MARLO-537341 format. One record per residue (C-alpha): residue number from 1; residue in one letter; y negated, x negated, z negated. Coordinates in Angstrom, 1 decimal, decimal comma. Layout:
BEGIN
NUM/A/Y/X/Z $
...
***
This chain:
BEGIN
1/X/0,2/0,0/-0,2 $
2/X/-2,0/-2,8/-0,7 $
3/X/-2,0/-4,2/2,5 $
4/X/-2,6/-0,7/4,4 $
5/X/-6,0/-0,7/2,2 $
6/X/-7,2/-3,9/3,4 $
7/X/-6,4/-3,0/6,8 $
8/X/-8,1/0,1/6,4 $
9/X/-11,3/-1,4/5,6 $
10/X/-11,0/-3,7/8,3 $
11/X/-10,3/-1,2/10,6 $
12/X/-13,2/0,9/9,9 $
13/X/-15,6/-2,1/9,9 $
14/X/-14,0/-2,8/13,5 $
15/X/-15,4/1,0/14,5 $
16/X/-18,2/0,3/12,4 $
17/X/-19,7/-2,9/14,3 $
18/X/-18,0/-1,6/17,9 $
19/X/-15,9/-5,0/18,7 $
20/X/-13,1/-7,3/17,2 $
21/X/-15,5/-9,8/17,6 $
22/X/-18,6/-8,5/15,8 $
23/X/-16,2/-6,7/12,9 $
24/X/-14,9/-10,6/12,0 $
25/X/-18,2/-11,9/12,0 $
26/X/-19,5/-9,6/9,3 $
27/X/-16,2/-10,1/7,7 $
28/X/-15,9/-14,0/7,9 $
29/X/-12,7/-13,4/9,4 $
30/X/-11,7/-14,9/12,7 $
31/X/-11,0/-12,0/15,7 $
32/X/-7,4/-12,6/15,9 $
33/X/-6,9/-11,7/12,0 $
34/X/-9,3/-8,6/12,7 $
35/X/-7,1/-7,4/15,5 $
36/X/-4,0/-8,3/13,8 $
37/X/-5,1/-6,1/10,7 $
38/X/-5,8/-3,3/13,2 $
39/X/-2,3/-3,7/15,1 $
40/X/-0,2/-4,0/11,7 $
41/X/-2,3/-0,9/10,8 $
42/X/-1,1/1,1/13,8 $
43/X/2,3/0,0/13,7 $
44/X/2,4/1,3/9,7 $
45/X/1,3/4,7/10,7 $
46/X/3,2/5,1/13,9 $
47/X/0,4/5,9/16,1 $
48/X/-2,6/4,3/18,1 $
49/X/-6,2/4,2/16,2 $
50/X/-7,9/2,9/19,0 $
51/X/-8,2/2,5/22,7 $
52/X/-9,4/-1,2/24,1 $
53/X/-11,0/-2,0/27,1 $
54/X/-12,4/-5,0/28,3 $
55/X/-16,0/-3,5/27,1 $
56/X/-15,9/-1,7/24,4 $
57/X/-13,6/0,2/21,7 $
58/X/-12,9/4,1/21,5 $
59/X/-10,9/5,9/18,4 $
60/X/-8,4/8,0/19,3 $
61/X/-7,6/11,7/17,7 $
62/X/-5,7/9,9/15,0 $
63/X/-7,9/7,5/14,5 $
64/X/-10,9/9,4/13,9 $
65/X/-9,0/10,8/11,5 $
66/X/-8,1/8,2/9,6 $
67/X/-11,7/6,5/10,3 $
68/X/-13,2/9,1/7,8 $
69/X/-10,4/8,4/5,2 $
70/X/-11,4/4,9/5,1 $
71/X/-15,3/5,5/4,7 $
72/X/-14,1/7,7/2,0 $
73/X/-12,0/5,2/0,2 $
74/X/-14,9/2,7/0,8 $
75/X/-17,7/4,8/-0,1 $
76/X/-15,2/5,6/-3,7 $
77/X/-14,6/1,5/-4,2 $
78/X/-18,5/1,2/-4,0 $
79/X/-19,2/3,6/-6,4 $
80/X/-16,8/2,5/-8,6 $
81/X/-17,9/-1,0/-8,5 $
82/X/-21,9/0,0/-9,1 $
83/X/-20,8/1,7/-12,2 $
84/X/-19,0/-0,8/-13,6 $
85/X/-22,1/-3,3/-13,1 $
86/X/-24,5/-1,0/-14,3 $
87/X/-22,6/-0,1/-17,5 $
88/X/-21,9/-4,2/-18,0 $
89/X/-25,7/-4,3/-17,7 $
90/X/-27,1/-4,8/-21,6 $
91/X/-29,7/-2,7/-22,5 $
92/X/-32,9/-3,7/-24,1 $
93/X/-36,1/-2,6/-25,3 $
94/X/-36,9/0,4/-27,5 $
95/X/-35,9/4,1/-27,0 $
96/X/-38,5/6,5/-28,8 $
97/X/-36,4/10,1/-29,3 $
98/X/-37,8/13,3/-30,8 $
99/X/-35,3/15,6/-32,4 $
100/X/-35,4/19,1/-33,9 $
101/X/-34,4/18,8/-37,6 $
102/X/-31,5/21,1/-36,7 $
103/X/-29,9/18,2/-34,9 $
104/X/-30,1/16,3/-38,1 $
105/X/-26,0/16,5/-38,5 $
106/X/-25,5/18,1/-35,0 $
107/X/-23,2/16,1/-33,0 $
108/X/-25,6/14,9/-30,7 $
109/X/-26,9/12,9/-33,6 $
110/X/-23,5/11,4/-33,8 $
111/X/-23,1/10,4/-30,3 $
112/X/-26,5/8,7/-30,7 $
113/X/-25,5/6,9/-33,2 $
114/X/-22,2/5,9/-30,9 $
115/X/-24,3/5,4/-28,2 $
116/X/-26,6/2,3/-30,5 $
117/X/-23,3/0,9/-31,5 $
118/X/-22,2/0,0/-27,6 $
119/X/-26,1/-1,1/-26,8 $
120/X/-26,8/-3,4/-30,2 $
121/X/-29,5/-4,7/-27,9 $
122/X/-31,4/-1,8/-27,7 $
123/X/-33,7/-0,6/-30,6 $
124/X/-34,0/3,2/-31,6 $
125/X/-36,9/5,3/-33,0 $
126/X/-36,0/8,6/-34,0 $
127/X/-38,4/11,4/-35,1 $
128/X/-36,8/14,6/-36,5 $
129/X/-39,6/17,1/-36,4 $
130/X/-39,7/20,6/-35,4 $
131/X/-43,4/20,3/-34,0 $
132/X/-43,3/19,9/-30,2 $
133/X/-44,4/16,4/-29,3 $
134/X/-46,4/15,4/-25,9 $
135/X/-44,4/13,0/-24,7 $
136/X/-46,6/11,2/-22,7 $
137/X/-49,6/10,6/-25,4 $
138/X/-47,4/9,7/-27,8 $
139/X/-44,8/7,3/-25,8 $
140/X/-41,8/9,2/-26,1 $
141/X/-39,3/8,3/-23,8 $
142/X/-36,8/11,7/-24,6 $
143/X/-37,2/14,4/-26,3 $
144/X/-34,4/17,5/-27,6 $
145/X/-35,8/20,8/-27,4 $
146/X/-34,7/24,1/-28,7 $
147/X/-36,0/27,4/-27,4 $
148/X/-37,1/28,4/-23,8 $
149/X/-38,7/25,6/-21,6 $
150/X/-42,3/25,5/-20,8 $
151/X/-43,4/25,0/-17,3 $
152/X/-44,8/21,5/-17,1 $
153/X/-44,3/18,1/-15,2 $
154/X/-41,7/16,7/-17,3 $
155/X/-37,9/16,7/-16,1 $
156/X/-35,2/18,7/-18,3 $
157/X/-31,9/19,5/-18,4 $
158/X/-29,7/22,0/-20,8 $
159/X/-27,5/20,0/-22,8 $
160/X/-25,8/22,7/-25,1 $
161/X/-26,8/25,6/-27,1 $
162/X/-27,6/25,9/-30,9 $
163/X/-24,9/28,7/-32,2 $
164/X/-26,5/30,4/-35,6 $
165/X/-24,7/32,2/-38,7 $
166/X/-26,4/35,0/-40,1 $
167/X/-26,0/34,3/-43,5 $
168/X/-27,1/34,5/-47,3 $
169/X/-25,7/33,4/-50,9 $
170/X/-23,3/35,2/-52,6 $
171/X/-25,3/35,9/-55,6 $
172/X/-27,9/37,5/-53,5 $
173/X/-25,5/39,5/-51,5 $
174/X/-24,2/41,1/-54,6 $
175/X/-28,2/42,1/-55,4 $
176/X/-27,7/44,1/-52,3 $
177/X/-25,9/47,1/-50,9 $
178/X/-23,5/45,4/-48,1 $
179/X/-24,9/46,2/-45,0 $
180/X/-23,2/48,5/-42,4 $
181/X/-25,2/47,7/-39,6 $
182/X/-28,1/45,2/-38,4 $
183/X/-31,0/47,8/-39,5 $
184/X/-29,9/47,8/-42,8 $
185/X/-30,7/44,4/-43,1 $
186/X/-34,6/44,8/-42,3 $
187/X/-35,1/45,4/-46,1 $
188/X/-33,6/42,7/-47,1 $
189/X/-35,9/39,2/-47,8 $
190/X/-36,0/36,7/-45,0 $
191/X/-36,7/33,0/-45,3 $
192/X/-38,5/32,6/-42,4 $
193/X/-38,8/29,4/-39,8 $
194/X/-42,1/28,7/-38,8 $
195/X/-41,7/28,1/-35,5 $
196/X/-39,8/31,2/-34,9 $
197/X/-41,1/34,9/-35,0 $
198/X/-40,1/37,5/-37,6 $
199/X/-37,9/38,9/-34,9 $
200/X/-34,0/38,4/-34,7 $
201/X/-31,6/39,6/-32,3 $
202/X/-27,8/40,1/-32,8 $
203/X/-25,3/40,6/-30,1 $
204/X/-21,6/42,4/-31,1 $
205/X/-18,5/41,9/-29,3 $
206/X/-18,7/44,6/-27,0 $
207/X/-22,5/42,9/-25,6 $
208/X/-24,7/45,4/-27,5 $
209/X/-27,7/43,8/-28,6 $
210/X/-29,7/44,9/-31,6 $
211/X/-33,4/43,9/-32,5 $
212/X/-34,3/43,2/-36,2 $
213/X/-37,9/42,9/-37,2 $
214/X/-37,9/41,6/-40,7 $
215/X/-40,1/40,7/-43,6 $
216/X/-40,5/37,6/-45,4 $
217/X/-42,1/36,1/-48,5 $
218/X/-41,2/32,4/-48,3 $
219/X/-41,4/30,5/-45,2 $
220/X/-40,5/26,5/-44,2 $
221/X/-41,1/24,3/-41,5 $
222/X/-37,4/22,8/-41,6 $
223/X/-34,0/24,2/-40,7 $
224/X/-32,4/22,2/-43,3 $
225/X/-34,9/23,3/-46,0 $
226/X/-34,7/26,7/-44,9 $
227/X/-30,8/26,6/-45,1 $
228/X/-31,3/25,2/-48,4 $
229/X/-33,0/27,8/-49,6 $
230/X/-31,0/30,2/-48,7 $
231/X/-27,7/28,6/-50,6 $
232/X/-30,2/28,9/-53,5 $
233/X/-30,5/32,4/-53,4 $
234/X/-33,7/33,0/-51,6 $
235/X/-33,0/35,9/-49,1 $
236/X/-31,1/35,8/-45,6 $
237/X/-31,2/32,8/-43,2 $
238/X/-29,8/32,1/-39,5 $
239/X/-28,9/28,6/-40,0 $
240/X/-27,0/26,2/-37,1 $
241/X/-23,3/27,3/-37,7 $
242/X/-22,4/23,6/-38,0 $
243/X/-24,7/23,0/-41,1 $
244/X/-22,7/25,8/-43,3 $
245/X/-19,4/25,8/-42,7 $
246/X/-18,3/24,0/-45,5 $
247/X/-20,3/26,4/-47,7 $
248/X/-18,9/29,4/-46,0 $
249/X/-15,7/28,3/-46,4 $
250/X/-16,3/27,5/-50,6 $
251/X/-18,0/30,8/-50,9 $
252/X/-21,3/29,3/-51,4 $
253/X/-22,8/31,8/-48,4 $
254/X/-21,1/34,8/-47,3 $
255/X/-21,9/35,8/-43,2 $
256/X/-23,2/39,1/-43,0 $
257/X/-22,1/41,6/-40,2 $
258/X/-19,2/39,1/-39,0 $
259/X/-19,0/41,1/-35,7 $
260/X/-22,5/40,5/-34,9 $
261/X/-23,5/37,1/-33,9 $
262/X/-27,1/35,7/-33,6 $
263/X/-28,1/34,8/-30,1 $
264/X/-27,5/31,4/-29,3 $
265/X/-30,4/28,9/-28,8 $
266/X/-30,5/26,8/-25,7 $
267/X/-30,8/22,9/-26,5 $
268/X/-32,8/21,3/-23,5 $
269/X/-33,3/17,5/-23,2 $
270/X/-36,8/16,5/-21,5 $
271/X/-38,4/13,2/-20,4 $
272/X/-40,9/11,6/-18,0 $
273/X/-40,7/12,7/-14,2 $
274/X/-41,1/8,8/-13,4 $
275/X/-37,9/7,8/-15,4 $
276/X/-35,2/5,4/-13,5 $
277/X/-32,2/6,2/-12,7 $
278/X/-30,8/3,2/-14,2 $
279/X/-33,1/3,4/-17,7 $
280/X/-31,7/3,8/-21,1 $
281/X/-33,2/7,0/-21,0 $
282/X/-30,9/8,1/-17,9 $
283/X/-27,7/6,3/-19,9 $
284/X/-28,5/8,0/-22,6 $
285/X/-28,4/11,3/-21,2 $
286/X/-25,4/10,7/-19,0 $
287/X/-23,1/9,6/-22,4 $
288/X/-24,3/12,9/-24,2 $
289/X/-23,6/15,1/-21,3 $
***
């Protein structure tokens, strides 16, 4: 098989150059070697691939088919070589990222840690904040943003979503009449997250939606703070599911109306439009996705 692959590459170059002599010059081989390789390939497949004349070469129908496969083979091999060469390049400099506080314990943060170990000469500056930063003016290379994207000159790609649960502490649950429908929760106290409105949409297994407008006597600007206040019994919250798995397991938190789920929030990666393909930003994005 290795001999046939080599012969296919020589055959493709012969067609590309239009003659054995030109192909030999390009490949730094003798014309007799090029001719021999093509002849051996024809013997291997059992059919003529090239019609030879004193002036030019022309493909047979079978040769045309094999030529396309040979081009695809060469292109795939070149892409593989390029990718390995890129991955072996050492990334250096500083990569500045901003992420919502909800992602502190997320899978994305874990993968950023893994990426940093793969590239020890690359410095990372991470800002976990729920305030949207100006990437251009603040020199930020890559941002992760939850929710809808505003129109801008930035590049963006959806990289996932944040799944949330509707929960309260066990003690707070005992203080209230157990809810039967989502509307029963409008009289309960909610812990408001500053960047989100006093509104939630719940969806059940049948695809039905229910909108809830709620009141709150406490608001915070941080998802983890909201979660901790909920654990402490301050009211209802809708934290990411990965933040509260253990608390639900040990009954510190109660999932309200399990048949109704809070709508997930889309998560986007955002970066300046002039970022190069082989930059640390793009390399990190490829690693995350």
